[in-house]
C-alpha positions in Angstrom: 0.0 -0.1 -0.1 2.7 2.6 1.1 5.1 1.1 -1.9 3.3 3.0 -4.5 3.1 6.0 -2.7 6.8 6.5 -1.6 8.0 5.5 -5.5 5.6 8.4 -6.6 7.1 10.7 -4.2 10.7 9.8 -5.4 9.8 10.0 -8.6 8.5 13.6 -7.9 11.6 14.4 -6.2 13.8 13.4 -9.3 11.7 15.0 -11.8 11.6 18.2 -9.6 15.7 17.9 -9.5 16.0 17.6 -13.0 13.7 20.9 -13.7 15.8 22.7 -11.3 19.0 21.4 -13.2 17.5 22.4 -16.5 16.8 25.9 -15.1 20.3 26.4 -13.6 21.6 25.3 -17.2 19.6 27.7 -18.7 20.0 30.6 -16.6 23.9 30.3 -16.9 23.4 30.5 -20.9 21.3 33.4 -20.4 23.7 35.1 -18.3 26.6 34.5 -20.7 24.5 36.0 -23.4 23.7 39.0 -21.6 27.2 39.5 -20.5 28.1 39.2 -24.3 25.1 41.5 -25.2 26.4 44.1 -22.6 29.9 44.0 -24.0 28.3 44.5 -27.4 26.5 47.7 -26.3 29.5 49.3 -24.5 31.8 48.2 -27.2 29.4 50.4 -29.8 28.8 52.9 -27.5 32.1 54.0 -26.0 34.4 53.8 -28.5 33.5 55.6 -31.7 36.4 57.9 -31.1 38.9 55.5 -32.2 39.3 54.5 -35.7 39.8 50.8 -36.5 40.4 50.0 -40.3 37.6 47.7 -41.9 39.0 44.3 -41.4 39.6 45.4 -37.5 36.1 46.4 -37.1 35.3 42.9 -38.5 37.4 41.1 -35.8 35.9 43.5 -33.0 32.4 42.5 -34.3 33.6 38.7 -34.3 34.7 39.0 -30.7 31.6 40.5 -29.7 29.4 37.3 -31.2 31.9 34.9 -29.2 31.4 36.4 -26.1 27.6 37.0 -26.7 26.8 33.1 -27.6 28.9 32.1 -24.4 32.4 31.8 -25.1 34.6 33.2 -22.6 38.1 32.9 -23.7 38.5 33.5 -27.9 41.8 33.5 -29.4 42.1 36.3 -32.1 44.3 35.4 -35.0 45.6 38.1 -37.3 49.1 38.6 -39.2 52.1 40.5 -37.9 51.4 44.1 -38.8 47.6 44.0 -38.7 47.6 45.8 -35.6 46.3 43.8 -32.9 47.2 46.2 -30.4 44.9 48.6 -31.7 42.4 45.9 -31.5 42.5 44.9 -28.0 43.2 48.7 -27.2 39.9 49.4 -28.7 38.1 46.8 -26.6 40.1 47.8 -23.6 39.0 51.5 -23.8 35.4 50.3 -24.0 35.7 48.2 -20.6 37.3 51.4 -19.0 34.2 53.3 -19.6 32.4 50.9 -17.7 34.3 51.1 -14.7 35.7 47.4 -15.6 39.2 45.9 -14.5 41.5 44.8 -17.5 45.0 43.2 -17.1 46.8 43.2 -20.2 49.7 40.4 -20.3 52.7 41.0 -21.9 56.6 39.2 -21.7 58.8 42.0 -23.7 59.9 45.7 -22.5 59.0 46.5 -26.2 55.4 45.1 -26.0 54.7 47.0 -22.6 55.9 50.3 -24.3 53.6 49.5 -27.4 50.7 48.7 -25.1 50.8 51.5 -22.9 51.3 54.3 -25.9 48.3 53.0 -27.3 46.6 52.9 -24.6 47.8 56.8 -24.1 46.6 57.4 -27.5 42.9 56.4 -26.7 43.0 58.5 -23.4 43.0 55.3 -21.0 44.5 56.1 -17.7 46.3 53.0 -16.6 49.3 51.4 -14.7 52.1 49.3 -15.5 53.2 46.2 -13.6 57.1 46.0 -14.1 60.3 45.7 -12.0 61.2 49.4 -11.3 58.0 50.6 -12.3 55.8 52.2 -9.4 52.6 50.4 -8.8 49.0 52.3 -9.1 45.6 51.3 -8.4 44.3 52.0 -12.0 42.0 49.5 -13.3 43.7 49.0 -16.4 47.1 47.5 -16.1 49.8 46.5 -18.4 51.4 43.6 -16.9 55.0 42.1 -17.1 54.3 38.5 -17.1 57.7 37.9 -15.2 56.6 40.6 -12.6 53.0 40.0 -12.1 53.4 36.0 -11.3 55.4 37.6 -8.3 52.6 39.9 -7.1 49.4 38.2 -8.0 48.3 38.0 -4.1 48.5 42.0 -4.1 46.9 42.6 -7.5 43.3 43.1 -7.5 41.1 40.4 -9.6 40.6 41.6 -13.4 37.2 41.1 -15.3 39.1 40.7 -18.4 42.6 39.6 -19.1 44.0 40.2 -22.3 47.0 38.0 -23.6 49.5 39.5 -25.9 51.4 37.1 -28.1 49.0 34.3 -26.6 50.9 31.4 -28.0 53.3 31.6 -25.2 50.4 31.2 -22.7 50.7 27.4 -22.6 54.2 28.4 -20.5 54.6 28.1 -17.0 54.2 31.8 -15.3 51.3 32.7 -17.8 49.6 29.5 -16.6 49.9 30.6 -13.0 48.4 33.8 -13.9 45.4 32.5 -15.5 44.7 29.9 -13.1 44.9 32.5 -10.6 42.1 34.4 -11.7 39.9 31.6 -13.3 36.5 33.6 -13.3 38.2 36.3 -15.5 37.0 36.6 -18.9 40.1 36.1 -21.5 41.0 37.4 -24.9 44.1 36.2 -26.7 45.9 37.7 -29.7 48.5 36.4 -31.9 49.8 36.1 -35.6 50.8 32.4 -35.0 49.1 30.2 -32.5 51.7 27.2 -32.7 54.4 26.1 -30.5 57.5 24.3 -31.1 56.6 21.3 -29.0 53.2 20.7 -30.8 51.2 21.7 -27.6 47.9 23.3 -28.2 46.2 26.1 -26.7 42.9 24.4 -25.9 43.7 24.5 -22.0 43.8 28.4 -22.2 41.3 29.5 -25.1 37.9 28.1 -26.0 37.6 29.2 -29.8 39.7 30.9 -32.5 38.6 34.1 -34.3 40.2 34.4 -37.6 41.3 37.7 -38.8 42.4 38.7 -42.3 45.2 36.7 -44.4 48.5 38.3 -45.1 47.2 38.0 -48.8 44.2 40.1 -47.9 46.4 42.7 -46.1 48.9 42.9 -49.2 46.1 43.5 -51.5 44.6 46.3 -49.7 48.0 48.2 -49.1 48.3 47.3 -45.5 51.1 45.1 -45.7 54.2 45.2 -48.4 54.3 42.9 -51.0 57.7 40.6 -50.4 60.7 39.3 -52.7 62.4 36.2 -51.7 65.9 35.3 -52.6 67.2 31.9 -51.6 70.8 31.6 -52.5 72.3 28.2 -52.3 73.0 26.9 -48.6 76.4 27.7 -47.9 76.5 25.4 -45.0 75.9 21.9 -44.2 72.7 21.9 -42.0 72.3 18.3 -42.3 73.8 16.9 -38.9 72.8 19.9 -36.8 71.0 18.5 -33.9 67.7 19.6 -32.2 66.7 21.2 -28.9 63.8 22.1 -27.4 62.1 21.5 -30.9 64.5 24.0 -32.6 68.0 23.8 -34.3 70.6 24.0 -31.2 71.6 27.6 -31.3 75.6 26.6 -30.5 75.7 24.1 -33.4 74.0 26.5 -35.7 76.4 29.2 -34.9 79.4 26.9 -35.5 78.1 25.9 -38.9 76.9 29.5 -40.1 79.5 31.7 -38.3 82.4 31.6 -40.8 84.0 34.5 -43.0 83.0 32.6 -46.4 79.4 32.2 -45.2 78.9 35.8 -44.0 81.0 36.9 -47.1 78.4 35.1 -49.4 75.5 36.8 -47.4 77.2 40.2 -47.9 77.7 39.6 -51.8 74.1 38.9 -52.2 73.2 41.9 -50.3 75.5 44.2 -52.6 74.1 42.5 -55.5 70.4 42.5 -54.8 69.6 45.5 -52.3 72.7 47.5 -51.7 72.3 49.9 -48.8 68.8 49.1 -47.9 68.1 49.1 -44.4 68.0 45.5 -43.3 67.8 43.4 -40.4 70.2 40.2 -40.3 68.8 37.4 -38.2 71.6 35.6 -36.6 72.2 32.3 -34.2 74.1 33.8 -31.4 75.4 37.0 -29.8 78.9 36.3 -31.0 77.5 35.4 -34.6 75.6 38.6 -34.6 78.8 40.6 -33.5 80.6 38.8 -36.2 78.4 39.6 -39.0 78.2 43.1 -38.1 82.3 43.4 -38.4 82.4 42.0 -41.4 79.4 44.2 -43.0 81.4 47.2 -41.7 84.7 45.8 -43.3 82.7 45.7 -46.5 82.1 49.1 -45.9 78.7 49.4 -44.4 77.1 51.1 -41.6 76.3 47.7 -39.3 75.7 47.2 -35.6 74.6 44.2 -33.4 71.4 44.7 -31.4 71.7 42.4 -28.5 69.8 41.4 -25.1 72.9 43.1 -23.3 72.8 46.2 -25.4 71.4 49.2 -22.9 67.7 49.9 -23.6 68.4 53.6 -24.2 71.1 52.5 -26.8 68.8 49.8 -28.4 66.0 52.3 -29.0 68.9 54.8 -30.7 69.8 51.9 -33.1 66.2 51.5 -34.1 66.0 55.0 -34.8 69.5 54.9 -36.8 68.2 52.0 -38.7 64.9 53.8 -39.8 66.6 57.0 -40.8 69.6 55.3 -42.6 72.2 56.1 -40.3 72.9 52.3 -39.7 72.2 50.1 -43.1 72.2 46.7 -41.2 71.7 45.4 -37.6 72.3 42.1 -36.6 70.2 40.6 -34.1 69.5 37.4 -31.8 65.9 37.4 -30.2 65.8 41.1 -30.0 64.2 42.5 -33.3 60.9 40.3 -33.1 57.6 40.5 -31.3 56.7 44.1 -30.7 59.5 45.6 -33.0 57.9 48.3 -35.7 60.4 49.6 -38.1 58.5 50.3 -41.3 61.2 51.7 -43.0 63.2 48.3 -42.8 63.4 46.8 -46.3 65.4 43.4 -46.1 65.5 40.5 -44.0 69.0 38.7 -44.2 67.8 35.1 -42.7 71.4 33.5 -41.1 69.4 31.3 -38.6 67.8 28.3 -39.5 64.8 27.4 -37.6 62.1 24.6 -37.1 59.8 27.1 -35.6 56.9 28.5 -38.2 56.3 31.3 -35.5 59.5 32.4 -35.2 60.0 32.3 -39.1 56.8 34.6 -39.9 57.6 36.7 -37.0 61.3 37.4 -38.6 59.8 38.4 -42.1 57.1 40.2 -40.7 59.2 42.4 -39.3 59.9 44.0 -42.9 56.3 43.7 -44.3 55.0 46.7 -43.2 54.5 49.4 -45.7 56.4 52.8 -46.0 57.1 55.9 -48.1 58.9 54.8 -51.1 59.0 51.0 -50.0 57.6 49.2 -53.4 58.3 45.4 -51.9 60.3 44.0 -48.9 63.1 41.8 -49.4 64.3 38.4 -47.9 67.4 37.1 -48.5 67.3 33.4 -47.0 70.5 32.1 -46.6 69.3 29.0 -44.6 66.2 27.4 -46.4 63.4 28.4 -44.1 61.3 29.2 -46.9 61.9 25.8 -48.1 60.8 24.6 -44.6 57.9 26.7 -44.0 56.8 28.0 -47.2 55.4 31.5 -48.2 54.6 34.5 -45.6 51.0 34.7 -47.2 50.3 30.7 -47.5 46.8 30.2 -46.1 47.5 28.3 -42.9 45.0 26.0 -40.8 45.3 26.7 -37.0 44.0 24.6 -34.4 43.8 25.0 -30.5 44.2 21.2 -30.4 47.7 19.6 -30.0 49.1 18.3 -32.7 49.9 14.3 -32.6 53.9 13.7 -31.5 53.7 11.6 -34.7 52.9 14.3 -36.9 54.9 17.1 -35.9 57.6 16.0 -38.3 55.6 14.7 -40.9 54.6 18.1 -43.0 54.4 18.1 -46.6 57.5 20.4 -48.0 56.4 23.9 -49.2 56.3 24.3 -52.9 59.2 26.6 -53.9 61.1 26.8 -56.7 64.5 28.9 -56.8 65.8 30.6 -59.8 70.0 28.9 -60.7 70.3 32.3 -62.0 69.3 34.9 -59.7 68.0 32.9 -56.8 64.9 34.5 -56.7 62.7 32.1 -55.0 59.0 32.0 -56.2 56.0 29.6 -56.5 56.6 27.0 -59.6 56.5 28.6 -62.8 58.6 28.0 -66.0 59.9 31.1 -66.0 61.8 33.1 -63.1 59.6 36.4 -62.6 62.6 38.4 -61.6 65.1 37.6 -64.3 63.2 35.9 -67.1 65.5 32.7 -66.8 64.0 29.4 -67.9 63.1 27.2 -64.7 61.2 24.5 -65.7 62.0 21.4 -63.3 64.7 18.8 -65.4 62.9 15.8 -66.8 64.2 12.9 -68.2 63.9 12.6 -71.9 65.5 10.2 -74.7 68.1 11.2 -76.8 68.9 9.4 -80.2 72.8 9.1 -80.9 74.1 7.3 -84.0 71.1 5.3 -84.7 70.6 4.2 -81.1 68.2 5.4 -78.6 69.7 5.5 -75.2 67.6 6.8 -72.3 69.5 9.8 -69.9 70.6 8.3 -66.9 70.3 10.2 -63.5 73.0 12.4 -62.8 75.8 10.9 -60.4 75.3 12.4 -56.9 77.5 15.0 -56.8 80.0 15.1 -53.6 82.5 17.6 -51.5 86.0 16.5 -53.0 84.7 15.2 -56.5 86.1 16.3 -59.7 83.7 17.8 -62.0 83.1 19.8 -65.0 80.2 21.5 -67.2 78.1 19.8 -69.2 78.5 22.7 -71.8 81.6 24.6 -72.6 82.4 27.3 -72.9 80.1 28.2 -70.2 80.3 32.2 -69.0 84.2 32.4 -69.9 85.1 29.6 -67.4 87.2 26.4 -68.4 85.5 23.1 -68.9 87.4 21.9 -65.7 88.3 19.8 -64.0 87.0 21.5 -61.0 87.0 20.1 -57.3 83.4 20.6 -55.4 84.2 22.4 -51.9 80.7 22.6 -50.9 77.1 20.9 -52.2 74.1 23.1 -51.6 70.6 22.3 -52.7 71.0 24.0 -56.1 74.7 25.0 -56.5 78.1 23.6 -55.7 81.0 25.9 -54.7 84.1 24.7 -56.9 87.9 25.4 -56.5 90.4 25.3 -59.3 94.0 24.5 -59.0 93.7 24.5 -55.4 91.9 27.8 -55.2 88.3 29.2 -54.4 86.8 29.9 -57.7 83.1 30.4 -58.0 79.8 28.6 -57.7 77.7 27.0 -60.4 74.2 25.3 -60.7 74.5 21.5 -60.0 72.6 20.9 -63.2 75.3 22.3 -65.1 77.9 19.8 -63.7 78.8 16.5 -64.4 81.8 14.0 -63.1 84.6 15.2 -64.7 85.4 11.7 -66.1 82.3 11.4 -68.0 82.6 15.3 -69.2 85.9 13.9 -70.6 84.9 10.8 -71.8 82.2 12.6 -74.1 84.6 14.4 -75.2 86.9 11.6 -76.1 84.2 9.8 -77.7 83.6 12.6 -80.0 87.1 12.5 -81.4 87.3 8.8 -81.6 87.3 8.0 -85.1 88.8 4.4 -85.5 87.4 1.1 -84.0 90.2 0.6 -81.6 89.7 4.2 -80.2 85.9 3.3 -79.7 86.8 0.0 -77.8 88.9 1.9 -75.8 86.1 4.2 -74.9 83.9 1.4 -74.1 86.5 -0.3 -71.8 86.8 2.8 -69.7 83.2 3.3 -69.5 82.3 0.0 -68.9 80.4 -0.6 -72.1 80.3 -3.9 -73.9 82.5 -4.2 -77.1 79.0 -4.3 -79.0 78.6 -0.8 -78.1 81.9 0.1 -80.2 81.1 -1.8 -83.2 77.5 -0.4 -83.3 78.6 3.2 -83.1 81.4 2.3 -85.8 79.1 0.7 -88.2 76.6 3.8 -87.8 79.3 6.2 -88.7 80.4 3.9 -91.6 76.8 3.8 -93.2 76.5 7.6 -92.9 80.1 8.5 -94.1 
């Protein structure tokens, strides 16, 4: 009798609990949407005095929608030079108008100065949390990650945390700060949401908001077009070990920091963009100082800008580079994120890297437009374009970690290099810079003395091998023999009679005995002479008889 009553009562309680749970979930969703709509309203109401470019307005609208639909930690991805700081300054100004607290996380002195300058221009009162800077109670703070992580307990909780260069957010100090304020909304901004270790950013962000592409910005005139030159690699990088996912800096410096290698970089700079403001990206401080010294010896104004350089001196060096007082600055991890020198025209890549982020940051330093700047020039001496592709390639970013087995299984970018001027370009039969024919070599059949012979793959050329040209005379050089002193991707460095001679395209070279015997075959007229050639080449005697008979028939 009592059992049905008890069962009904228990069922009623379960149904009531489920209804309450659904109500709670709906309330939470409504609260998130309401918060997003409030942000939407105030962003529209209070920031009309700031001028945004059309694509920046679109990015702000997409972020509004992300918050309005319940996301709490979107990640805005925009290329270097697109104005990410302008976008988050606009958002910060709106939050400040509402009396909200915002903390902007940065990790470099240059980024602190850049964010503070933009906030000043927007009329936003703010404080700076950094070593040597007095603390303030301003609701808007630009914070050095290295300093803030030690002052978390004494810093008020923000309503919004903006993470500049957010690809660093998975690192230790960043994570401690974000974990300390779990209830704060987040906004990440970066040009390259990728890490060398393959770790994703899913733990820190919940949505990627895509901005414009490099191609979009270039077509609209917001970035300068670029020309790439990929001279033959003048150092053997095949044995360089990796450390923490990238090439070991000491090993790369040992391979790259040689007078002959730097001399090659200087030669190409003199030929392609002499006197243009340039940044040379080097492996170590010693490498940077040595490269700067060799540029000075070649008659150029050059200095090294290093992490140990005094801050005031660094600022002056960048001003001198922009004014032309300095032509080449050599750098190690100093001129990267947060450095804006639009006047710089050329990037000299002397540091190989496995990091797509570092590569795009380095190239991005020279893509900002400036008066009189028709295009940017990249002199890639380490093959980074062959590893990572073009800066305007459309890339698919993800918040998820990359499976370890896939991290090294990345298709090689499609890049062709002109063997004449060394311009790098997307595959085409003709070089767009010098007009040289650049069709990929193919296999062909050649008929010789009535006999069909398939062209064999050229014997692999190695250091120390004796070689000659497969055409003669060529550019005034003797046919050979030359000795190979270095083999690159497309060319080899040659020496003649023990002295350094010149570089030549690989497809123009043949092992010296082959070139020599080709000449001998042409001169061999009698059957005994042809038999001697066949013996030296390893051919059967029948080859000599067939060639001799064919010649007799056509005599």
